[in-house]
C-alpha positions as CSV (number, residue, x, y, z in Angstrom):
1,X,-34.5,18.8,8.9
2,X,-34.3,15.3,8.1
3,X,-35.4,15.4,5.0
4,X,-33.2,18.5,4.1
5,X,-30.5,15.7,4.8
6,X,-32.0,13.7,2.8
7,X,-32.0,15.6,-0.2
8,X,-28.7,16.6,0.2
9,X,-27.5,12.8,0.4
10,X,-29.6,12.6,-2.3
11,X,-28.1,14.9,-4.5
12,X,-24.2,14.8,-3.5
13,X,-25.4,10.7,-4.7
14,X,-26.9,11.8,-7.9
15,X,-23.5,13.9,-8.2
16,X,-21.2,10.8,-7.8
17,X,-23.3,8.0,-9.9
18,X,-24.8,9.6,-13.0
19,X,-21.5,10.7,-14.0
20,X,-20.0,7.5,-12.9
21,X,-21.9,5.5,-15.1
22,X,-21.8,8.0,-18.0
23,X,-17.8,6.9,-17.6
24,X,-18.6,3.6,-17.8
25,X,-21.0,3.7,-20.5
26,X,-19.1,6.0,-22.4
27,X,-15.2,4.9,-21.5
28,X,-15.0,1.3,-20.3
29,X,-17.4,0.2,-23.5
30,X,-15.7,1.4,-25.8
31,X,-12.2,1.1,-24.2
32,X,-9.7,-1.9,-26.0
33,X,-10.5,-5.7,-24.2
34,X,-6.4,-6.0,-24.4
35,X,-4.3,-4.1,-23.3
36,X,-1.6,-5.5,-26.2
37,X,-3.6,-5.0,-28.5
38,X,-3.4,-0.8,-27.3
39,X,-1.9,1.8,-28.6
40,X,1.5,2.7,-26.4
41,X,2.9,4.6,-28.6
42,X,4.0,8.2,-28.9
43,X,0.9,10.6,-29.7
44,X,3.7,13.4,-30.6
45,X,3.1,16.3,-27.7
46,X,6.6,16.7,-26.3
47,X,8.9,19.1,-28.5
48,X,11.1,17.4,-30.4
49,X,14.6,17.2,-28.3
50,X,16.2,17.5,-32.4
51,X,14.7,21.2,-32.7
52,X,14.3,22.5,-28.7
53,X,17.8,22.4,-27.2
54,X,16.1,24.1,-24.5
55,X,15.3,22.2,-21.1
56,X,11.2,21.5,-21.1
57,X,10.0,19.4,-17.5
58,X,6.2,17.6,-18.7
59,X,3.6,16.6,-17.0
60,X,0.8,14.0,-18.5
61,X,-2.4,11.8,-17.7
62,X,-4.3,9.9,-19.6
63,X,-6.9,7.1,-18.6
64,X,-6.2,4.5,-16.6
65,X,-6.1,0.5,-18.4
66,X,-9.4,-0.9,-17.9
67,X,-12.1,-0.6,-15.6
68,X,-9.9,1.8,-13.6
69,X,-10.4,4.1,-16.6
70,X,-14.5,5.2,-15.1
71,X,-12.5,6.2,-12.5
72,X,-9.1,7.4,-12.8
73,X,-6.3,8.8,-15.0
74,X,-2.2,7.4,-15.0
75,X,-0.1,10.3,-15.0
76,X,3.8,10.4,-15.1
77,X,6.2,13.2,-15.6
78,X,8.9,13.5,-18.2
79,X,12.2,16.0,-18.1
80,X,15.3,16.7,-20.8
81,X,17.8,19.3,-19.8
82,X,19.2,21.8,-22.4
83,X,21.2,20.2,-24.8
84,X,19.8,17.1,-23.9
85,X,19.4,13.8,-27.5
86,X,16.1,12.7,-25.2
87,X,14.0,12.8,-22.5
88,X,14.0,11.1,-19.3
89,X,9.7,9.8,-18.0
90,X,9.5,8.7,-14.7
91,X,6.7,7.6,-13.3
92,X,4.9,4.5,-10.7
93,X,3.1,1.1,-11.8
94,X,1.8,-1.7,-9.8
95,X,3.1,-4.1,-12.9
96,X,5.5,-6.9,-11.0
97,X,5.8,-4.6,-7.8
98,X,4.6,-7.8,-5.5
99,X,7.0,-10.4,-7.0
100,X,10.0,-7.2,-5.7
101,X,10.2,-5.3,-9.0
102,X,10.4,-1.6,-7.7
103,X,7.6,1.1,-8.2
104,X,9.2,3.8,-9.8
105,X,10.2,3.0,-13.4
106,X,12.6,5.5,-15.7
107,X,12.0,5.7,-19.8
108,X,8.5,2.2,-19.3
109,X,7.2,3.7,-22.4
110,X,7.3,6.3,-25.2
111,X,7.5,9.9,-23.4
112,X,4.2,11.0,-24.3
113,X,2.8,7.4,-25.6
114,X,-0.9,6.6,-25.4
115,X,-1.3,4.7,-22.1
116,X,-3.4,1.4,-23.4
117,X,-5.0,3.0,-26.3
118,X,-5.9,6.4,-24.3
119,X,-4.5,9.7,-25.2
120,X,-2.3,11.5,-22.3
121,X,-2.4,15.2,-22.1
122,X,0.0,17.8,-21.1
123,X,-0.7,18.5,-17.5
124,X,1.6,21.2,-16.8
125,X,4.7,22.2,-18.8
126,X,8.2,24.4,-18.5
127,X,10.7,25.7,-20.6
128,X,13.7,27.2,-21.0
129,X,15.7,28.4,-17.7
130,X,13.1,27.9,-15.3
131,X,12.8,24.2,-16.4
132,X,16.7,24.1,-16.0
133,X,16.3,25.7,-12.4
134,X,13.5,22.7,-11.7
135,X,14.7,19.2,-12.7
136,X,17.3,19.3,-9.9
137,X,14.8,19.3,-7.6
138,X,12.3,17.1,-9.2
139,X,15.3,14.3,-9.0
140,X,15.7,14.9,-5.2
141,X,12.1,14.5,-4.5
142,X,12.0,11.5,-7.2
143,X,14.6,10.0,-4.4
144,X,12.5,11.6,-2.0
145,X,9.3,9.3,-2.7
146,X,8.9,6.8,0.8
147,X,7.0,4.6,-1.6
148,X,9.4,3.7,-4.0
149,X,9.2,-0.4,-3.6
150,X,5.4,0.0,-3.4
151,X,1.9,0.2,-5.1
152,X,-2.0,0.0,-4.2
153,X,-4.3,1.2,-6.8
154,X,-6.9,2.4,-4.4
155,X,-6.2,4.5,-2.5
156,X,-2.5,5.1,-2.9
157,X,0.1,5.2,-3.1
158,X,-0.1,4.6,-6.9
159,X,0.9,6.3,-9.1
160,X,-1.1,9.9,-8.7
161,X,0.3,10.0,-5.5
162,X,3.4,10.3,-6.8
163,X,3.4,12.9,-9.2
164,X,1.4,14.4,-6.4
165,X,4.7,14.4,-3.6
166,X,6.4,15.8,-6.6
167,X,4.1,19.1,-7.2
168,X,4.5,19.0,-2.9
169,X,8.0,18.9,-3.2
170,X,8.5,21.1,-5.8
171,X,5.7,23.9,-5.2
172,X,7.1,25.9,-8.6
173,X,5.9,23.1,-10.4
174,X,2.7,25.0,-10.1
175,X,0.9,21.4,-10.7
176,X,-3.1,20.9,-10.6
177,X,-3.5,17.5,-10.4
178,X,-6.1,15.7,-12.4
179,X,-9.7,15.5,-10.4
180,X,-9.8,12.2,-11.8
181,X,-6.1,11.3,-10.7
182,X,-7.3,9.1,-7.8
183,X,-4.7,8.1,-4.9
184,X,-3.4,12.3,-5.2
185,X,-4.9,13.6,-2.0
186,X,-2.8,9.7,-0.2
187,X,-0.3,12.1,1.5
188,X,3.1,10.7,2.2
189,X,4.2,11.9,4.7
190,X,1.4,10.4,6.5
191,X,-0.1,13.7,8.1
192,X,-3.8,14.9,8.4
193,X,-2.8,18.3,6.3
194,X,-0.6,19.1,4.0
195,X,-0.6,22.2,1.4
196,X,-2.1,21.0,-2.3
197,X,0.3,19.5,-5.0
198,X,0.1,23.0,-6.9
199,X,1.6,25.2,-3.7
200,X,-1.6,27.3,-4.2
201,X,-3.7,25.6,-0.8
202,X,-4.0,23.4,2.1
203,X,-5.6,19.8,1.9
204,X,-6.8,18.1,4.9
205,X,-7.0,13.9,4.1
206,X,-7.5,11.0,5.9
207,X,-5.2,8.3,4.3
208,X,-7.2,9.6,1.2
209,X,-10.1,8.0,1.9
210,X,-11.5,11.1,3.3
211,X,-10.4,14.7,3.2
212,X,-10.7,17.9,1.8
213,X,-9.2,20.8,-0.3
214,X,-9.2,24.5,-0.3
215,X,-6.6,26.0,-2.8
216,X,-6.6,28.8,-5.7
217,X,-5.9,26.4,-8.6
218,X,-7.9,23.5,-7.0
219,X,-10.7,25.8,-5.7
220,X,-13.1,23.6,-3.6
221,X,-12.4,19.9,-3.3
222,X,-14.4,17.1,-1.5
223,X,-12.8,13.5,-1.6
224,X,-15.2,11.1,-1.1
225,X,-13.7,7.4,-1.1
226,X,-10.9,8.9,-3.9
227,X,-13.4,10.2,-5.3
228,X,-13.9,14.0,-6.6
229,X,-16.6,16.7,-6.4
230,X,-15.9,19.7,-5.8
231,X,-16.3,23.4,-8.2
232,X,-13.2,26.2,-9.5
233,X,-14.9,29.4,-9.3
234,X,-11.8,30.8,-10.2
235,X,-11.9,29.2,-13.8
236,X,-15.9,28.4,-13.5
237,X,-15.4,24.9,-13.5
238,X,-17.1,21.4,-12.3
239,X,-15.5,18.8,-11.1
240,X,-16.8,15.3,-10.9
241,X,-16.3,11.8,-10.6
242,X,-15.8,10.2,-13.9
243,X,-15.6,13.3,-15.8
244,X,-13.0,15.2,-14.2
245,X,-13.3,19.0,-14.9
246,X,-16.3,20.5,-16.8
247,X,-15.6,24.6,-17.2
248,X,-15.5,27.7,-20.2
249,X,-12.3,28.0,-18.9
């Protein structure tokens, strides 16, 4: 029995440490050494408002800056009403919060910009009437975020806590947070139980440090001190720390 427990523990450590070592070599090894030298310009992923009069809502994620990029992504949300000439971008950052700056920032960077040299990806997108119906509710969720002047890299509240909060408040967004979104499991209402950000399941979380999530979109996720190990049976995918989602779909 003791040997069996040691084997299980050893296997779990391999699932956590091996991907992190890979990420440290591949991601951090090629990182720009100073943020001021990194790319922050548009990645060309957002539809041009000049040729896209319909409303649009998008959530983006990109590897975080510096050593944090080994473990985590930074996420943000953008939206544009019908006929609007520009998008609005909302996110949470820690820069300056300790000196009294707000954690929630608006239009700080290009809508679909690189994040410290890391190319973003679109996590979820809605267009047309369904997007228009979501925008008011997203704005209300932003106004209700309980940590507008607080930031903590780990275990939260951070940028991913903010976006996950919007997903839980607006389940029609259908937001499946990336496995590398450290802080997404820091529940903003202080409870141990909540629905997952996608609205398709439920999760138990102890201050974002330890927890378990089960949902149609998320599959099964185990949170070990903010790092996710999981499996998505419907997507035929594994979720590993430092790497994220590896799947066929």
